[in-house]
Backbone as JSON, one array per atom type, in Angstrom:
{
  "sequence": "MEVRLTEAGYAAFEQHAVPGEAGENALLAVLTAAEKRTRADLLRKLVVAAESGATAP",
  "N": [[0.9, -1.14, 0.02], [0.58, 2.16, -0.84], [0.87, 5.34, 0.27], [0.0, 8.75, -0.4], [0.34, 12.38, -0.19], [-2.22, 14.62, -0.99], [-2.43, 17.35, -3.32], [-3.44, 19.47, -1.87], [-2.94, 18.6, 0.68], [-0.22, 18.53, 0.68], [0.32, 21.2, 0.37], [-0.63, 22.27, 2.71], [1.08, 20.89, 4.57], [3.49, 22.11, 3.84], [2.99, 24.75, 4.52], [2.96, 24.7, 7.28], [5.26, 23.4, 8.02], [8.51, 23.57, 9.43], [11.32, 25.22, 8.28], [14.24, 23.37, 7.13], [16.23, 21.52, 9.47], [15.28, 22.45, 11.86], [12.6, 22.17, 12.83], [12.45, 19.34, 13.27], [14.48, 18.99, 15.07], [13.56, 20.5, 17.28], [11.26, 19.09, 17.91], [12.32, 16.63, 18.55], [13.85, 17.23, 20.79], [12.79, 16.65, 23.32], [13.27, 14.1, 23.87], [15.29, 11.59, 25.46], [18.83, 10.72, 25.38], [19.01, 8.01, 25.15], [16.41, 7.37, 24.23], [16.55, 8.62, 21.78], [18.39, 7.05, 20.59], [17.1, 4.59, 20.51], [14.95, 5.26, 18.77], [16.41, 5.84, 16.38], [17.41, 3.3, 15.92], [15.01, 1.87, 15.44], [14.0, 3.18, 13.23], [16.06, 2.56, 11.44], [15.64, -0.29, 11.24], [13.14, -0.3, 10.05], [13.78, 0.87, 7.59], [15.55, -0.97, 6.43], [13.84, -3.2, 6.27], [11.96, -2.2, 4.46], [13.51, -1.83, 2.2], [14.25, -4.4, 1.64], [11.87, -5.57, 1.02], [10.53, -6.84, 2.88], [7.81, -8.35, 4.89], [5.46, -8.04, 7.57], [5.38, -10.52, 10.21]],
  "CA": [[0.05, 0.04, -0.02], [1.3, 3.46, -0.93], [0.05, 6.61, 0.64], [0.65, 10.05, -0.82], [-0.35, 13.53, 0.07], [-2.94, 15.3, -2.15], [-1.88, 18.7, -3.53], [-3.95, 20.37, -0.74], [-2.21, 18.06, 1.9], [1.18, 18.94, 0.63], [0.36, 22.64, 0.52], [-0.87, 22.35, 4.19], [2.27, 20.57, 5.11], [4.6, 23.13, 3.59], [2.64, 25.88, 5.26], [3.24, 24.49, 8.68], [6.63, 22.77, 8.22], [9.6, 24.45, 9.78], [12.49, 25.01, 7.34], [15.51, 22.68, 7.51], [16.1, 20.56, 10.66], [14.87, 23.09, 13.08], [11.36, 21.6, 13.38], [12.63, 18.07, 13.75], [15.3, 19.12, 16.28], [12.68, 21.0, 18.28], [10.39, 17.99, 18.34], [13.14, 15.49, 19.14], [14.5, 17.71, 21.97], [12.21, 16.16, 24.5], [13.72, 12.7, 23.9], [16.51, 11.45, 26.13], [19.75, 10.2, 24.44], [18.55, 6.6, 24.96], [15.22, 7.29, 23.41], [16.99, 8.98, 20.39], [19.04, 5.85, 20.01], [15.97, 3.58, 20.16], [14.26, 5.87, 17.56], [17.27, 5.61, 15.26], [17.44, 1.76, 15.74], [13.74, 1.44, 14.92], [13.99, 3.75, 11.8], [16.98, 1.69, 10.59], [15.0, -1.56, 11.04], [12.08, -0.04, 9.08], [14.36, 1.13, 6.24], [16.05, -2.27, 5.96], [12.71, -4.06, 5.94], [11.31, -1.58, 3.25], [14.44, -2.0, 1.04], [14.32, -5.79, 1.29], [10.53, -5.96, 0.62], [10.01, -7.78, 4.05], [6.5, -8.09, 5.42], [5.29, -8.4, 8.93], [5.14, -11.91, 10.44]],
  "C": [[0.89, 1.21, -0.01], [0.4, 4.51, -0.61], [0.81, 7.81, 0.19], [-0.28, 11.16, -0.45], [-1.11, 14.05, -1.21], [-2.2, 16.62, -2.24], [-2.24, 19.61, -2.35], [-3.16, 19.85, 0.54], [-0.78, 18.54, 1.86], [1.25, 20.43, 0.84], [0.23, 22.93, 2.1], [0.38, 22.07, 4.94], [3.31, 21.61, 5.05], [4.24, 24.38, 4.32], [3.07, 25.85, 6.77], [4.6, 23.88, 9.01], [7.65, 23.87, 8.56], [10.7, 24.13, 8.87], [13.62, 24.18, 7.95], [15.2, 21.63, 8.68], [15.57, 21.14, 11.85], [13.54, 22.48, 13.69], [11.63, 20.24, 13.95], [13.49, 18.09, 15.09], [14.44, 19.52, 17.51], [11.84, 19.88, 18.83], [11.16, 16.91, 19.07], [13.83, 15.96, 20.54], [13.97, 17.16, 23.31], [12.63, 14.77, 24.76], [15.12, 12.65, 24.72], [17.49, 10.82, 25.08], [19.4, 8.74, 24.16], [17.44, 6.52, 24.1], [15.55, 7.71, 21.98], [17.6, 7.72, 19.78], [18.1, 4.76, 19.61], [15.22, 4.07, 18.94], [15.11, 5.52, 16.33], [17.35, 4.08, 14.93], [16.12, 1.32, 15.08], [13.66, 1.91, 13.42], [14.84, 2.93, 10.91], [16.29, 0.35, 10.35], [13.88, -1.37, 9.93], [12.62, 0.22, 7.69], [14.89, -0.12, 5.62], [14.87, -3.16, 5.48], [12.01, -3.5, 4.64], [12.19, -1.92, 2.04], [14.42, -3.43, 0.63], [12.91, -6.43, 0.88], [9.93, -6.88, 1.7], [8.66, -7.41, 4.39], [6.46, -8.48, 6.91], [4.93, -9.86, 9.06], [3.63, -12.22, 10.68]]
}
């Protein structure tokens, strides 16, 4: 399944998105170092699964 933003959705996102990494950094600032490592590990796992075409058990 592939999900995409509509033109209106993309426009709304762009209107509220913070330029560059500032928005992401502000959002992630509440995480501890351990939580940030866990997040990175989980994202890495998702990327590997997506690239290999793996599906959930």
